[in-house]
C-alpha positions in Angstrom: -15.5 2.6 -2.5 -12.4 0.2 -3.1 -11.9 -2.2 -0.4 -9.4 -4.8 0.3 -10.6 -8.0 1.9 -8.5 -10.2 3.8 -10.2 -14.0 4.1 -7.2 -16.3 3.3 -10.0 -18.6 1.8 -12.6 -18.6 -1.0 -14.2 -21.2 -3.3 -13.5 -23.7 -4.9 -12.4 -24.5 -1.3 -15.6 -26.2 0.5 -15.1 -24.8 3.8 -17.8 -23.1 5.9 -15.5 -19.9 6.0 -14.9 -19.5 2.6 -18.7 -20.2 1.2 -19.8 -17.2 4.1 -17.3 -14.7 2.4 -18.5 -15.8 -1.1 -22.0 -14.5 0.1 -20.7 -11.5 1.8 -18.8 -10.5 -1.4 -21.3 -10.8 -3.7 -23.3 -8.9 -1.6 -21.0 -6.1 -1.5 -20.4 -6.4 -5.4 -23.9 -6.4 -6.2 -24.1 -2.6 -3.6 -21.7 -1.2 -5.6 -18.4 -1.8 -3.2 -15.4 -2.4 -5.9 -13.9 -5.1 -3.2 -10.3 -6.8 -4.0 -10.0 -10.2 -2.1 -6.2 -11.6 -0.4 -6.6 -14.9 -0.4 -4.5 -18.3 -0.1 -3.7 -20.0 -3.9 -6.0 -22.8 -3.1 -3.8 -25.3 -4.5 -1.7 -24.9 -1.6 -4.5 -25.4 1.0 -3.8 -28.1 3.7 -7.1 -30.0 3.6 -8.2 -31.9 6.8 -10.2 -34.5 4.5 -11.1 -35.2 1.4 -14.0 -33.5 -0.6 -13.3 -29.8 0.4 -13.3 -28.4 -3.2 -16.4 -27.7 -5.2 -15.6 -26.2 -8.9 -19.2 -25.1 -9.3 -19.4 -22.4 -6.2 -16.0 -20.9 -7.7 -18.4 -19.6 -10.8 -20.4 -17.7 -8.3 -17.4 -15.3 -7.6 -18.3 -12.3 -9.8 -15.4 -11.9 -12.5 -15.0 -7.8 -11.4 -13.6 -9.0 -7.9 -9.7 -8.7 -8.3 -8.4 -12.1 -6.6 -4.6 -11.4 -5.4 -3.7 -15.4 -4.6 -0.4 -16.2 -2.7 0.8 -19.4 -2.2 0.6 -20.7 1.8 3.3 -23.1 2.8 0.9 -25.0 5.0 0.9 -27.9 3.2 4.7 -28.5 3.4 5.3 -32.0 5.2 8.2 -30.3 7.2 5.8 -27.5 8.5 2.7 -29.9 9.1 5.1 -31.8 11.3 6.4 -29.1 13.3 2.9 -27.8 13.9 1.9 -31.3 15.4 4.9 -31.7 17.8 4.1 -30.4 21.4 7.7 -29.1 21.9 7.6 -27.0 18.7 4.1 -25.7 19.2 5.5 -24.4 22.8 9.2 -23.2 21.5 8.0 -21.8 18.2 4.6 -20.4 19.0 5.3 -16.6 18.1 5.9 -17.7 14.4 3.0 -20.7 14.4 0.3 -19.3 16.5 -2.8 -18.3 15.4 -3.6 -21.0 13.3 -2.7 -20.4 9.8 -0.4 -17.7 10.5 2.2 -19.0 7.9 0.6 -17.4 5.0 0.8 -14.2 6.2 4.2 -14.0 5.3 3.6 -14.3 1.4 0.5 -12.2 1.9 2.5 -9.0 3.4 4.8 -9.3 1.1 2.0 -9.4 -1.8 0.4 -6.1 -0.2 3.8 -4.2 -0.5 3.5 -4.1 -4.3 -0.2 -2.3 -3.7 -0.9 1.5 -4.6 -2.7 2.2 -1.4 -3.4 5.8 -2.6 -6.5 3.6 -4.9 -8.0 2.3 -1.4 -10.7 3.4 0.9 -10.5 0.6 3.6 -9.5 -2.6 4.8 -11.5 -5.6 6.1 -9.8 -8.8 7.6 -12.3 -11.8 8.5 -11.7 -14.6 10.8 -11.4 -17.8 10.6 -8.6 -17.8 10.8 -8.0 -15.3 13.3 -4.3 -15.1 11.7 -6.1 -12.9 9.3 -6.2 -9.8 11.7 -2.5 -9.6 12.5 -2.3 -8.8 8.7 -5.1 -6.0 9.3 -2.6 -4.6 12.3 0.4 -4.4 10.0 -1.8 -2.7 7.6 -3.5 -0.2 9.9 0.4 0.9 11.1 1.7 1.0 7.5 -1.2 2.6 5.9 -3.4 4.3 8.2 -6.5 3.1 6.5 -9.6 2.6 8.0 -9.7 -1.0 9.2 -12.8 -3.1 10.0 -12.3 -6.5 11.7 -14.7 -8.8 11.7 -14.9 -11.9 13.9 -16.8 -15.2 12.7 -15.9 -16.9 16.0 -14.5 -16.2 19.3 -10.7 -16.0 19.5 -9.2 -16.5 23.0 -12.1 -16.7 24.6 -13.4 -19.9 22.5 -14.5 -22.2 24.9 -13.5 -25.1 22.8 -10.0 -23.8 21.8 -7.1 -25.9 23.1 -3.9 -23.8 23.9 -0.5 -25.4 24.3 0.1 -23.5 27.7 -1.1 -20.8 29.6 1.7 -18.8 28.3 0.2 -19.2 25.1 -3.3 -18.4 25.9 -2.1 -15.0 27.4 -0.4 -14.6 24.0 -3.5 -14.8 22.1 -5.3 -12.7 24.3 -2.8 -10.1 24.1 -3.2 -10.0 20.6 -6.6 -10.0 20.3 -6.7 -7.2 22.7 -4.3 -5.4 20.6 -6.6 -6.2 17.2 -9.9 -4.9 19.3 -7.6 -1.4 20.3 -6.5 -0.7 16.9 -9.5 -1.6 14.4 -11.8 1.6 13.5 -14.8 -0.9 13.8 -15.7 -4.6 14.8 -18.0 -7.0 13.9 -19.2 -10.1 15.5 -21.7 -12.9 14.1 -24.1 -13.0 17.2 -25.4 -10.7 19.7 -23.9 -13.3 22.2 -20.3 -13.3 20.8 -20.6 -9.4 21.2 -21.8 -10.0 24.9 -18.7 -12.2 25.4 -16.2 -9.7 23.9 -17.5 -6.8 25.8 -17.2 -9.2 29.1 -13.8 -9.9 28.2 -12.3 -6.8 27.0 -13.9 -4.0 28.9 -14.0 -0.9 27.3 -12.2 -1.9 24.2 -15.6 -2.6 21.7 -17.3 0.0 23.2 -19.4 2.5 20.8 -17.3 0.8 17.8 -18.9 -2.7 17.1 -22.1 -4.2 15.5 -23.3 -7.8 15.0 -22.7 -9.1 11.1 -24.2 -12.1 10.6 -23.7 -15.4 8.4 -26.4 -14.8 5.1 -28.1 -16.5 2.4 -28.7 -16.3 -0.9 -32.0 -17.1 -1.8 -31.8 -17.7 -5.7 -28.7 -20.4 -4.8 -31.2 -22.8 -3.7 -33.0 -23.9 -7.2 -29.8 -23.5 -9.4 -29.4 -27.7 -9.2 -31.7 -30.2 -9.4 -31.6 -33.0 -6.8 -32.3 -36.8 -6.7 -33.9 -37.0 -3.3 -36.1 -40.2 -2.8 -38.7 -40.6 -0.3 -38.2 -43.4 2.0 -40.4 -42.5 5.4 -43.3 -40.5 6.5 -40.8 -38.0 8.0 -37.4 -37.0 6.7 -34.6 -34.9 8.2 -31.8 -33.7 6.7 -28.5 -33.0 8.0 -25.6 -31.4 6.3 -22.1 -30.5 6.8 -19.3 -32.5 9.4 -19.1 -33.8 12.5 -15.7 -32.9 14.0 -14.3 -31.8 17.5 -17.0 -31.3 20.0 -19.8 -31.6 17.7 -21.0 -35.4 18.0 -24.2 -37.3 16.4 -23.9 -39.4 20.2 -26.6 -37.7 21.7 -28.9 -37.8 18.8 -28.0 -41.4 18.2 -28.7 -42.1 22.0 -32.1 -40.8 21.9 -33.1 -42.6 18.9 -32.2 -46.2 20.2 -34.6 -45.1 23.3 -37.5 -44.1 20.9 -36.9 -46.9 18.6 -37.3 -49.7 21.5 -40.7 -48.5 22.3 -42.1 -47.2 18.4 -40.5 -48.7 15.8 -38.8 -46.0 13.5 -38.6 -48.0 10.4 -40.4 -46.5 7.8 -41.4 -43.4 9.9 -38.4 -41.7 10.1 -35.3 -41.4 8.2 -32.6 -39.2 8.6 -30.3 -38.0 6.1 -26.8 -37.4 6.9 -24.5 -35.5 4.1 -20.7 -35.0 5.2 -18.1 -36.7 7.2 -19.4 -38.7 10.3 -17.2 -40.2 13.5 -16.0 -43.9 12.8 -17.1 -44.6 16.2 -20.6 -43.3 16.0 -20.7 -45.1 12.7 -20.1 -48.4 14.1 -22.7 -47.8 16.5 -25.6 -47.6 13.9 -25.9 -51.4 13.3 -25.3 -52.3 17.3 -28.1 -49.8 18.1 -30.5 -50.9 15.0 -30.7 -47.8 13.3 -28.6 -48.4 10.4 -32.3 -48.0 8.5 -33.0 -44.7 10.2 -30.0 -43.1 9.7 -28.4 -42.9 6.5 -24.7 -41.6 5.6 -23.9 -39.9 2.4 -20.5 -38.6 1.3 -20.4 -34.6 1.3 -22.2 -33.0 -1.8 -21.4 -30.0 -3.7 -22.9 -27.0 -1.7 -25.3 -26.0 -4.1 -26.8 -29.5 -4.6 -26.5 -29.8 -0.3 -28.9 -26.4 -0.6 -31.5 -27.9 -3.3 -31.8 -30.9 -1.0 -32.8 -28.8 2.0 -36.2 -28.3 0.1 -37.2 -31.4 -0.2 -36.6 -32.6 3.4 -39.4 -32.3 5.9 -36.9 -30.4 8.6 -33.4 -30.0 8.9 -31.9 -31.1 12.0 -28.7 -28.9 13.7 -26.4 -30.8 16.4 -24.4 -28.4 18.0 -21.7 -28.7 20.9 -22.6 -28.8 24.6 -21.6 -26.0 26.9 -18.1 -26.2 28.5 -16.7 -22.8 30.4 -19.5 -20.5 29.5 -23.1 -19.9 30.2 -24.4 -19.4 26.6 -23.7 -20.6 23.1 -22.0 -17.5 21.2 -21.8 -19.4 17.8 -23.9 -19.1 14.6 -23.1 -22.0 12.6 -23.6 -21.2 8.8 -25.3 -24.2 8.2 -28.0 -22.8 10.4 -28.3 -19.7 7.9 -28.7 -22.2 5.0 -31.7 -23.8 6.8 -33.1 -20.5 7.7 -33.1 -19.4 3.7 -34.5 -23.0 2.7 -37.7 -21.5 4.5 -38.0 -25.4 6.0 -38.4 -25.9 9.8 -35.4 -26.6 12.0 -35.2 -29.2 14.5 -31.9 -27.9 16.7 -29.9 -30.1 19.1 -28.4 -27.3 20.7 -27.7 -25.6 24.3 -30.8 -24.4 25.4 -28.9 -20.6 26.2 -27.4 -19.3 22.9 -27.6 -17.8 19.7 -28.8 -21.2 17.8 -31.5 -21.7 20.0 -32.7 -18.3 20.4 -33.2 -18.2 16.1 -34.5 -21.7 16.1 -37.0 -20.7 18.7 -37.8 -17.4 17.2 -38.5 -19.0 13.5 -40.6 -21.5 15.1 -38.6 -24.5 15.1 -38.1 -26.9 17.7 -35.3 -26.5 20.0 -34.1 -29.5 22.1 -31.1 -29.3 25.1 -28.3 -30.8 23.6 -27.3 -31.8 27.2 -30.7 -33.4 28.0 -31.4 -36.3 26.9 -34.9 -36.7 27.6 -35.4 -33.4 26.1 -34.2 -35.0 22.9 -36.1 -38.0 22.8 -39.2 -35.9 23.2 -38.2 -33.2 20.6 -38.0 -36.2 18.0 -41.0 -38.1 19.4 -43.2 -34.8 18.3 -41.3 -34.8 15.0 -42.2 -38.5 14.1 -45.8 -37.6 15.3 -46.2 -34.8 12.4 -44.9 -31.7 14.7 -43.6 -30.2 11.3 -46.1 -30.8 9.2 -47.0 -27.8 6.9 -44.5 -25.5 9.1 -42.4 -22.8 7.7 -39.8 -21.0 9.2 -41.4 -17.1 10.1 -40.0 -15.0 7.3 -39.5 -12.1 9.5 -36.6 -14.2 11.2 -35.7 -15.1 7.9 -35.3 -11.8 6.4 -32.5 -9.8 8.3 -29.9 -12.9 6.9 -30.6 -12.3 3.3 -27.0 -11.5 1.7 -28.1 -7.8 0.4 -29.2 -7.0 4.1 -26.1 -8.4 5.9 -23.6 -6.7 2.9 -25.7 -3.4 3.7 -24.8 -3.6 7.2 -21.1 -3.5 6.3 -21.2 -1.2 3.5 -22.9 1.1 6.1 -19.8 0.5 8.6 -17.2 1.0 5.5 -19.0 4.2 4.8 -18.8 5.4 8.4 -15.3 4.5 9.0 -14.3 6.4 5.8 -16.2 9.2 6.2 -14.7 10.0 9.6 -11.4 9.5 7.9 -11.9 12.1 5.6 -13.3 14.9 8.2 -10.3 14.2 10.3 -8.1 14.8 7.3 -9.5 17.7 6.1 -9.8 19.4 9.4 -6.0 18.9 9.9 
C-alpha cells in the first residue's frame, strides 16, 4: 500500500506535531506501508522561539520514507506583518485562515507532478488544520480514499480566538466540509470524538475512530542523561508553557505548602522548556528558587532519558473555559506513560488527561482547585510515588505499533471499499 501523508512538519523541527507524526510514520513503515510525506522545508519554518530544531530526531525517520519538501513563505517579513495586523486578519482571512494556509500553494503545485495512479490513499494530519484543505483538493482531483486525522479540535477548540464571528463561521464551514468529504476521520481521544459528534451531528457517524499519540519504547535508552539528585522527591516537567497553560497554580500551591513545611531538600521540580517571564520572576519572591529549577529545552531523546531518573512526571494543563470536559491528549502525557514513571497531573477533573492518569495509577489534581493541588503535592512530598509505576495495561495501547496498526486497518478498509465500488461499476 502506498500512502501520501500531508503532515506539514517533521524533525528536525522540535514541535509536538513533528514528533507525533514521526512516531506514526515509523510505525506505518514497520508495518509494511509505503509512505511518502509532504512537508515544508524546515529552513522555512517560522519558529516562535529559539531551540525548536533537533537534528538527532531526523535520523530516526527511515530513509525509505520519501520526503517531498516545499518552501513555505511563512517566514517572509511581509507575510508575518500581514498576519499580525488586525485589519488584514479580517480582510484577507480567506487567504490566511486557517493557520499555516500559506504553505498549501506550494504544496498543491508539488502534488500536480505526482502520478496519482501509483497511490492508494491520502492521509492529512493536523495540526495545522490547513492540511485538511489540501486533502479536500486532492479528493476532488484524484478521488482517492482520504483519511483526515485531527490532533486537536478545530472550530470547536475552546482556546481558539477568531478575529470575528464571521471568521469563526468560516472555520466551521471548512471543518464541516472536511468531515463530510473525507472517507474516515480519526481523533486523538474519546472526548474529542464526542465533541465532534455533538458539534457536527451525523457527519462522522460510522466513519470515525480514536488514534491517540504514541510512544516508542526503544527511544528512552538511546541517550544517556546527567540527572543529579538534589532532593528526597524529584519531579520532572518537560515542554513549554504557552497560551492558557501556565505554571501559576503550581507555584501558588508550592508557596502555601512551603510556608508550613520547608520543601528545600525534600522536593525538587526540574522544568525543561520555556517558562513565562512573569512566573520566573515570582520564584525568588515566593522563596521557591531552591525548589523549582528552570532549564533550557533539551533534545527530545534526552528528555525521554531524563524521565527515567525522576520520581514522578508533572503534567500541567489549562483550565476549562467553554467545555464541560478537556478533550486534549498532550503528546507529553503519552511520552510520560511510555517511561513507566508515575504521573502527577494538574488538569481539569473531567477530561482526557485526568481519565488516563487515573487509570494508570497516577495522581490527579483539579487544575481549578488550589486546595486539591496543594494536597496532591503534600502527598508527593510524603512518599506517595515511592515504588509506583504506571499500569502496563493502560500504557500498552499507546505503543507506536498498536497505534499505527489501527491506522493501517482504517487504510485497508477505505481502500478495499474503493476497490469494491470500482469493480462493481
